[in-house]
DOMAR-754235 format. One line per field, with one value per residue (C-alpha): x, y, z; residue in one letter. Coordinates in nm, 2 decimals, decimal comma, padded with zeros to 4 digits. Example, Ala and Ser with C-alpha at 12.3 -4.5 7.8 and 13.67 -1.06 7.14 Angstrom:
BEGIN
x [01,23/01,37] $
y [-00,45/-00,11] $
z [00,78/00,71] $
aa [A/S] $
END
This chain:
BEGIN
x [01,71/01,42/01,52/01,30/01,44/01,10/01,06/00,93/00,58/00,57/00,33/00,41/00,26/-00,11/-00,33/-00,69/-00,82/-01,19/-01,40/-01,13/-01,36/-01,66/-01,91/-01,87/-02,11/-01,81/-01,44/-01,10/-00,73/-00,55/-00,17/00,02/00,37/00,44/00,14/-00,14/-00,48/-00,78/-01,11/-01,45/-01,80/-02,09/-02,45/-02,69/-03,06/-03,00/-02,85/-02,70/-02,95/-02,88/-03,01/-03,28/-03,61/-03,45/-03,45/-03,08/-02,82/-02,48/-02,13/-01,87/-01,53/-01,31/-00,93/-00,66/-00,31/-00,21/00,06/00,33/00,22/00,53/00,90/00,85/00,54/00,28/00,05/-00,31/-00,51/-00,77/-00,52/-00,50/-00,87/-00,90/-00,80/-00,51/-00,55/-00,40/-00,64/-00,94/-00,83/-00,76/-01,09/-01,28/-01,10/-01,19/-01,55/-01,60/-01,40/-01,62/-01,94/-01,84/-01,91/-02,24/-02,60/-02,73/-03,09/-03,06/-02,88/-03,19/-03,20/-02,92/-02,56/-02,25/-01,94/-01,61/-01,34/-00,98/-00,72/-00,36/-00,18/00,15/00,25/00,51/00,36/00,03/-00,20/-00,48/-00,47/-00,48/-00,76/-00,97/-00,90/-00,97/-01,26/-01,44/-01,41/-01,55/-01,83/-01,90/-01,93/-02,17/-02,39/-02,40/-02,55/-02,82/-02,91/-02,91/-03,17/-03,38/-03,33/-03,18/-03,32/-03,10/-02,72/-02,61/-02,25/-02,19/-01,84/-01,52/-01,33/-00,95/-00,65/-00,28/00,01/00,26/00,55/00,88/01,16/01,53/01,40/01,19/00,81/00,73/00,42/00,30/00,56/00,67/00,80/01,16/01,05/00,76/00,99/01,23/01,01/01,03/00,67/00,41/00,06/-00,25/-00,49/-00,84/-01,04/-01,34/-01,27/-01,37/-01,08/-01,29/-01,12/-01,26/-00,98/-00,61/-00,38/-00,04/00,22/00,58/00,77/01,12/01,08/00,81/00,67/00,56/00,23/00,41/00,53/00,18/00,05/00,32/00,21/-00,15/-00,07/00,11/-00,19/-00,43/-00,20/-00,19/-00,57/-00,63/-00,43/-00,60/-00,95/-00,86/-00,75/-01,07/-01,29/-01,10/-01,14/-01,52/-01,58/-01,38] $
y [00,44/00,67/01,04/01,14/00,87/00,71/00,33/00,15/00,12/00,47/00,74/01,11/01,30/01,35/01,63/01,73/02,06/02,11/02,43/02,63/02,84/03,04/02,98/02,62/02,36/02,14/02,23/02,10/02,15/01,81/01,80/01,48/01,58/01,88/01,82/02,06/02,06/02,28/02,08/02,24/02,09/02,29/02,17/02,27/02,18/02,07/01,79/01,74/01,71/01,35/01,24/01,51/01,35/01,02/01,10/01,03/01,27/01,35/01,41/01,57/01,73/02,00/02,01/02,27/02,36/02,71/02,88/02,85/02,51/02,38/02,48/02,70/02,91/02,75/02,95/02,95/02,72/03,00/03,21/02,94/02,92/02,55/02,28/02,06/01,69/01,60/01,83/01,68/01,32/01,39/01,57/01,29/01,04/01,23/01,26/00,89/00,78/00,98/00,87/00,50/00,57/00,74/00,61/00,84/00,75/00,85/01,17/01,28/01,49/01,74/01,78/01,82/01,96/01,90/02,15/02,05/02,32/02,23/02,49/02,31/02,00/01,73/01,42/01,24/01,54/01,34/01,10/01,38/01,54/01,22/01,17/01,53/01,55/01,28/01,48/01,79/01,58/01,42/01,76/01,89/01,58/01,62/01,96/01,81/01,56/01,81/02,02/01,71/01,76/01,41/01,14/00,84/00,89/00,87/00,81/00,44/00,44/00,66/00,68/00,73/00,71/00,65/00,62/00,33/00,25/00,08/00,31/00,20/-00,15/-00,16/-00,12/00,20/00,36/00,72/00,85/01,21/01,40/01,29/00,93/00,98/01,14/00,85/00,55/00,25/00,17/00,42/00,34/00,51/00,30/00,42/00,22/00,21/00,19/-00,17/-00,24/-00,29/-00,14/00,15/00,21/00,12/00,32/00,15/00,21/00,10/00,42/00,28/-00,10/-00,36/-00,53/-00,87/-01,00/-01,05/-00,69/-00,57/-00,77/-00,61/-00,27/-00,36/-00,47/-00,14/00,05/-00,13/-00,04/00,33/00,35/00,23/00,52/00,77/00,65/00,69/01,05/01,11/00,98/01,17/01,49/01,46/01,35/01,63] $
z [00,21/00,12/00,07/00,36/00,59/00,63/00,66/00,35/00,51/00,67/00,57/00,57/00,87/00,81/00,94/00,85/00,97/00,92/00,89/00,72/00,49/00,59/00,31/00,20/00,34/00,41/00,41/00,52/00,47/00,43/00,47/00,38/00,44/00,22/00,00/00,11/-00,05/00,03/-00,02/-00,01/-00,07/-00,22/-00,21/-00,50/-00,54/-00,90/-01,09/-01,44/-01,72/-01,78/-01,44/-01,40/-01,29/-01,18/-00,81/-00,80/-00,65/-00,80/-00,66/-00,89/-00,84/-00,97/-00,92/-00,97/-00,87/-00,77/-00,97/-00,70/-00,56/-00,73/-00,73/-01,03/-01,12/-01,35/-01,56/-01,45/-01,68/-01,71/-01,90/-02,17/-02,21/-02,13/-01,87/-01,93/-01,99/-01,65/-01,47/-01,64/-01,57/-01,20/-01,14/-01,31/-01,09/-00,77/-00,87/-00,96/-00,65/-00,41/-00,59/-00,52/-00,15/-00,20/-00,20/-00,46/-00,39/-00,03/-00,14/-00,33/-00,64/-00,55/-00,65/-00,43/-00,59/-00,42/-00,52/-00,45/-00,48/-00,44/-00,22/-00,22/-00,41/-00,31/-00,47/-00,42/-00,49/-00,64/-00,34/-00,09/-00,28/-00,27/00,10/00,20/-00,05/00,14/00,47/00,30/00,16/00,50/00,66/00,39/00,42/00,80/00,74/00,51/00,77/01,05/00,87/00,78/00,41/00,40/00,63/00,56/00,56/00,19/00,27/00,28/00,42/00,39/00,07/00,08/-00,16/-00,13/-00,36/-00,36/-00,59/-00,64/-00,56/-00,58/-00,63/-00,31/-00,26/-00,07/00,07/00,01/-00,24/-00,21/-00,51/-00,50/-00,50/-00,74/-01,00/-00,99/-00,92/-01,14/-01,08/-00,97/-00,84/-00,69/-00,49/-00,41/-00,16/00,07/00,44/00,43/00,19/-00,12/-00,42/-00,62/-00,86/-00,91/-01,14/-01,19/-01,45/-01,52/-01,53/-01,56/-01,53/-01,55/-01,24/-01,14/-01,00/-00,67/-00,66/-00,74/-00,44/-00,22/-00,32/-00,26/00,09/00,15/00,02/00,25/00,54/00,43/00,38/00,73/00,86/00,64/00,73/01,10/01,03/00,84/01,12/01,38/01,18/01,13/01,48/01,64] $
aa [M/R/P/S/G/R/K/L/S/E/M/R/P/I/S/I/E/T/G/V/T/K/H/A/E/G/S/C/M/I/R/M/G/D/T/H/V/L/C/T/A/T/I/E/D/R/V/P/P/F/I/K/G/T/G/L/G/W/V/T/A/E/Y/G/M/L/P/R/S/T/T/S/R/M/R/R/E/S/T/T/G/K/Q/G/G/R/T/V/E/I/Q/R/L/I/G/R/S/L/R/A/G/V/D/R/V/A/L/G/E/R/Q/I/T/V/D/C/D/V/I/Q/A/D/G/G/T/R/C/A/S/I/T/G/G/W/V/A/L/R/L/A/V/D/K/L/M/K/T/G/A/V/I/T/D/P/L/I/E/P/V/A/A/V/S/C/G/I/Y/A/G/Q/P/V/L/D/L/D/Y/P/E/D/S/E/A/G/V/D/G/N/F/I/M/L/A/S/G/R/L/I/E/V/Q/M/S/A/E/G/S/T/Y/S/R/A/Q/M/N/E/L/L/D/L/A/E/L/G/I/K/G/L/V/A/A/Q/R/A/A/V/D/A] $
END
């Protein structure tokens, strides 16, 4: 039995609210159960020096958790003068995941930065950030296309992410914190809407796992991604 009472293949409730900030070119609040992430997309007519003059666009990301997004207050990383290793790893994951669904030639020589700020954390913050980040990116690109700055849609297909793991000896979909903290195996699956894989992060937290178990988790992830993509499309088409 899962702590939440959910079925093994049941996602937490998902909601994506768009247009939640005034100034960003694209924004949304994604809620996956009690994990809430604010995602905003900013368009700039510049690119990093290493691709300047190539005609290619760039999509990058920044990630952070608010001090009381967890059960006890965390210090702001700005007070320490540097980002923690976990933060850097997650924002790089978000950036390269979103870029996998972008035609950078069609985007043109401009940069879109997706900021993901965790308001409340209950497991799966990186997955929620990627899923909501794509919605913010989609809305920003829609504005570029509406003004004629971009002619061909640079977004190839939706990008979404979900966690799966082995909890109490059973494969489960979309781990919340109580499950994540005790899972024997923990994995994050990032995919395109078509089901093609972008990245898989899997680790044995308390026990090793078999090839058959990995396949079970992948099947669960595909099921979860379909639900997330449906929520993304409903949000941007609303």
